[in-house]
VONUVO-737933 format. One record per residue (C-alpha): residue in three letters; residue number from 1; x, y, z. Coordinates in pm, 1 decimal, always signed. Layout:
# residues N
   marpa   marmar         px         py         pz
     ALA      NUM          X          Y          Z
...
***
This chain:
# residues 196
   marpa   marmar         px         py         pz
     MET        1    +1265.2    +3138.0    -5672.4
     ILE        2    +1606.3    +3071.7    -5565.5
     SER        3    +1543.4    +3246.7    -5224.4
     LEU        4    +1236.0    +3015.9    -5178.2
     PHE        5    +1446.4    +2691.0    -5245.5
     SER        6    +1724.2    +2834.4    -5021.2
     ALA        7    +1462.8    +2890.0    -4716.5
     LEU        8    +1320.1    +2558.9    -4782.4
     ALA        9    +1669.6    +2383.6    -4762.6
     VAL       10    +1764.3    +2566.6    -4453.0
     THR       11    +1421.7    +2473.8    -4289.6
     ALA       12    +1498.9    +2117.1    -4379.8
     GLU       13    +1832.1    +2116.3    -4222.3
     GLU       14    +1720.6    +2236.5    -3889.3
     PRO       15    +1675.6    +1969.1    -3622.4
     ILE       16    +1326.7    +1893.3    -3505.6
     VAL       17    +1307.7    +1984.7    -3133.3
     GLN       18    +1084.7    +1759.2    -2936.8
     ALA       19     +946.4    +1847.9    -2608.4
     PRO       20    +1122.5    +1676.8    -2323.9
     GLU       21     +941.5    +1350.0    -2206.2
     ARG       22     +761.5    +1410.0    -1895.2
     SER       23     +817.6    +1184.5    -1596.8
     PRO       24     +509.7     +971.9    -1501.2
     ARG       25     +310.3    +1154.4    -1216.9
     HIS       26      +72.2     +857.0    -1120.1
     LEU       27     +124.6     +495.3    -1029.2
     ILE       28     -114.5     +223.2     -965.0
     SER       29      +33.9      -95.5     -780.9
     MET       30      -73.6     -415.5     -611.1
     VAL       31      +70.7     -558.5     -277.8
     PRO       32      +30.5     -935.5     -329.7
     GLN       33     +120.5    -1045.0      +18.7
     TYR       34     -216.8     -913.7     +133.9
     ALA       35     -365.3    -1235.1       -8.7
     PHE       36     -216.5    -1438.9     +262.6
     MET       37     -438.3    -1249.7     +506.2
     GLY       38     -746.3    -1277.3     +284.0
     GLY       39     -713.2     -914.0     +176.4
     PHE       40     -676.5     -732.9     -144.6
     ARG       41     -489.1     -390.0     -154.1
     ILE       42     -435.4     -144.5     -451.6
     ASP       43     -213.6     +143.6     -410.6
     TYR       44     -243.8     +479.3     -603.7
     ASP       45      +60.2     +706.1     -589.1
     ILE       46      +53.4    +1071.1     -699.1
     ALA       47     +383.0    +1291.0     -752.1
     LEU       48     +391.2    +1625.4     -594.8
     ASN       49     +721.2    +1673.1     -770.0
     GLN       50    +1025.6    +1450.0     -850.7
     LYS       51    +1133.0    +1387.7     -472.5
     ASN       52     +780.5    +1385.7     -303.7
     TRP       53     +492.0    +1158.2     -360.4
     LEU       54     +167.2    +1082.1     -179.1
     GLN       55      +55.2     +715.9     -158.8
     PHE       56     -300.0     +613.3      -74.8
     ALA       57     -345.9     +231.4      -17.2
     PRO       58     -705.6     +106.8      +60.1
     ALA       59     -757.5     -264.4     +133.1
     ILE       60    -1047.2     -500.2     +194.6
     TYR       61    -1055.5     -821.8     +382.9
     ALA       62    -1289.2    -1125.8     +367.5
     VAL       63    -1195.6    -1452.8     +531.0
     SER       64    -1399.3    -1741.1     +598.8
     ASN       65    -1347.7    -2068.1     +810.7
     GLY       66    -1049.9    -2290.8     +687.1
     ARG       67     -809.6    -2001.9     +602.1
     LEU       68     -453.2    -2017.7     +723.2
     PHE       69     -375.4    -1833.4    +1066.5
     ASN       70     -730.5    -1767.2    +1177.0
     ASP       71     -913.9    -1873.0    +1491.7
     TYR       72    -1244.3    -1736.9    +1395.9
     GLU       73    -1531.3    -1846.6    +1174.8
     ARG       74    -1535.1    -1528.7     +958.3
     MET       75    -1369.9    -1190.9     +926.8
     GLU       76    -1452.1     -876.3     +712.5
     GLY       77    -1287.2     -544.9     +710.8
     PHE       78    -1108.9     -259.4     +542.5
     SER       79     -807.8      -47.7     +586.9
     LEU       80     -679.4     +276.0     +454.1
     HIS       81     -280.4     +350.8     +456.2
     ALA       82     -183.8     +710.5     +364.4
     TYR       83     +192.4     +781.4     +324.6
     HIS       84     +444.8    +1058.3     +225.6
     ARG       85     +711.8     +922.1       +8.6
     TYR       86    +1057.2    +1100.6      -24.3
     PHE       87    +1317.9    +1017.3     -283.1
     PRO       88    +1628.3    +1189.3     -197.7
     ALA       89    +1763.6    +1158.2     -550.5
     GLY       90    +1439.6    +1202.5     -731.5
     ARG       91    +1223.8     +901.4     -840.7
     GLN       92    +1405.2     +889.8    -1177.3
     GLY       93    +1736.2     +961.2     -990.2
     ALA       94    +2055.1     +740.2    -1001.5
     SER       95    +1943.8     +587.1     -666.5
     PRO       96    +1578.1     +480.3     -638.1
     VAL       97    +1583.8     +467.7     -253.4
     TYR       98    +1299.2     +638.5      -66.0
     VAL       99    +1184.5     +676.7     +294.8
     SER      100     +816.7     +689.2     +372.3
     CYS      101     +593.1     +759.0     +663.4
     GLY      102     +211.1     +762.8     +717.2
     LEU      103      -84.2     +684.4     +906.5
     VAL      104     -286.7     +354.8     +888.5
     TYR      105     -650.8     +295.5     +997.4
     GLN      106     -816.6      -54.6    +1010.3
     ASN      107    -1166.1     -184.5    +1074.5
     PHE      108    -1254.4     -556.0    +1121.3
     SER      109    -1565.5     -745.1    +1212.2
     VAL      110    -1486.8    -1088.3    +1340.6
     TRP      111    -1732.0    -1362.3    +1404.7
     HIS      112    -1630.5    -1624.3    +1644.5
     LYS      113    -1740.5    -1915.6    +1879.7
     GLU      114    -1756.9    -1874.1    +2255.1
     ARG      115    -1801.4    -2156.2    +2499.5
     VAL      116    -2091.3    -2092.5    +2735.1
     GLY      117    -2129.0    -2402.4    +2950.7
     ASN      118    -2179.0    -2675.2    +2720.8
     ASP      119    -2258.6    -2469.2    +2424.8
     ARG      120    -2054.6    -2287.2    +2166.6
     ILE      121    -2229.9    -1960.8    +2097.7
     MET      122    -2160.4    -1737.1    +1781.5
     ARG      123    -2015.0    -1411.6    +1899.0
     THR      124    -1914.7    -1073.9    +1705.8
     THR      125    -1608.8     -862.9    +1794.6
     ARG      126    -1536.5     -536.8    +1628.4
     ILE      127    -1176.9     -421.4    +1611.4
     GLN      128    -1060.9      -82.4    +1509.4
     ARG      129     -666.8      -11.0    +1487.7
     ALA      130     -493.5     +297.8    +1413.0
     GLY      131     -122.2     +365.7    +1386.8
     PHE      132     +176.7     +481.2    +1182.5
     ASP      133     +450.6     +318.6     +955.3
     LEU      134     +802.5     +438.7     +901.9
     LEU      135     +952.9     +254.0     +598.5
     MET      136    +1251.9     +251.3     +375.9
     GLY      137    +1233.7     +106.5      +27.0
     VAL      138    +1388.2      +59.2     -325.9
     SER      139    +1185.1     +111.5     -626.8
     SER      140    +1301.8      -15.6     -944.8
     SER      141    +1137.9      +59.5    -1287.0
     ASN      142    +1199.7      -41.2    -1656.0
     ASN      143    +1116.3     +217.0    -1924.9
     ARG      144     +906.6     +431.0    -1688.5
     THR      145     +636.3     +187.1    -1723.7
     LEU      146     +648.1     -109.8    -1481.6
     ILE      147     +785.7      -92.1    -1106.4
     ILE      148     +898.8     -332.3     -852.9
     ASP      149     +896.7     -191.5     -507.4
     LEU      150    +1061.1     -360.8     -203.6
     TYR      151    +1010.7     -188.1     +138.4
     GLY      152    +1055.8     -260.1     +512.6
     GLY      153    +1061.3      -72.4     +829.6
     MET      154     +854.5      -63.9    +1140.1
     GLY      155     +492.0      +19.6    +1246.3
     PHE      156     +292.5      +83.1    +1552.8
     ARG      157      -88.0      -16.5    +1606.0
     HIS      158     -321.7      +43.3    +1873.2
     ALA      159     -647.0     -155.6    +1887.0
     LEU      160     -986.0      -74.5    +2027.7
     TYR      161    -1261.6     -339.9    +2094.3
     ALA      162    -1643.2     -369.9    +2093.4
     THR      163    -1781.6     -734.9    +2155.8
     ASP      164    -2095.7     -913.3    +2264.7
     ALA      165    -1894.2    -1184.2    +2401.2
     SER      166    -1883.3    -1258.6    +2767.2
     THR      167    -1496.8    -1270.6    +2756.7
     LEU      168    -1304.6    -1056.9    +2513.5
     ARG      169    -1086.9    -1228.7    +2268.3
     ARG      170     -808.4     -995.7    +2150.9
     PHE      171     -682.0    -1177.8    +1828.1
     ASP      172     -335.5    -1023.0    +1932.0
     ASP      173      -75.9    -1315.4    +1908.6
     GLY      174     +164.7    -1127.7    +1675.6
     PHE      175     +191.9     -812.8    +1487.5
     PHE      176       +4.0     -928.5    +1181.6
     ASP      177     -289.1    -1039.4    +1391.7
     ILE      178     -607.6     -813.6    +1351.4
     GLY      179     -616.0     -724.2    +1711.7
     TYR      180     -248.9     -654.3    +1781.4
     SER      181     -146.8     -331.5    +1967.1
     GLY      182     +228.1     -257.2    +1984.5
     ILE      183     +527.5     -216.0    +1738.8
     GLY      184     +615.7     -452.3    +1469.1
     PHE      185     +840.1     -501.1    +1173.7
     ILE      186     +682.6     -452.7     +823.8
     MET      187     +813.2     -594.9     +485.9
     GLY      188     +652.4     -592.4     +168.1
     LEU      189     +667.1     -599.3     -210.7
     ARG      190     +454.5     -406.2     -466.9
     PHE      191     +422.3     -445.3     -850.0
     GLY      192     +280.2     -141.4    -1031.7
     VAL      193     +239.0      +48.6    -1357.9
     PHE      194     +300.6     +423.8    -1401.8
     ILE      195      +17.0     +603.6    -1581.1
     LYS      196      +54.9     +959.6    -1717.9
***
């Protein structure tokens, strides 16, 4: 009987060892600046390990007449960004800095008016853009739940057109225009939440 109480007392004094908390391996985030272009982008990140992550970022666009920065009647489209993100110190490391590179594909349909004689006729132009981005960013999180991610860098885009208009309109005044081809600067902000 005494040995039973001794065994219980020794067992009760042993500390309970908990399994170490696993780092989150999935992240869902939103990029609010896409709303200025009539778009909605949601990102999904998955950890390959502490330093390497894959990021998939689909976006949809729908813009009608009267929106800021447009010179067309309507625009609809989608895009997909796929990145590899590398955290030199690990995502949970002392320095949350990362570098990222990836491919971009965008597809837009644009309805616009073309002047033919005295008439303005509705035309359709389809734009496909492909390119790549080189980015650097800082990802800050609290309690491994919420993140704020600030990034910047450079991107390259090349556009291809198909139109029923007599004269091709390129919609390419600057890097953020849907028909731009060339190199431009990128800056962005993401808000996200880790999921197990």
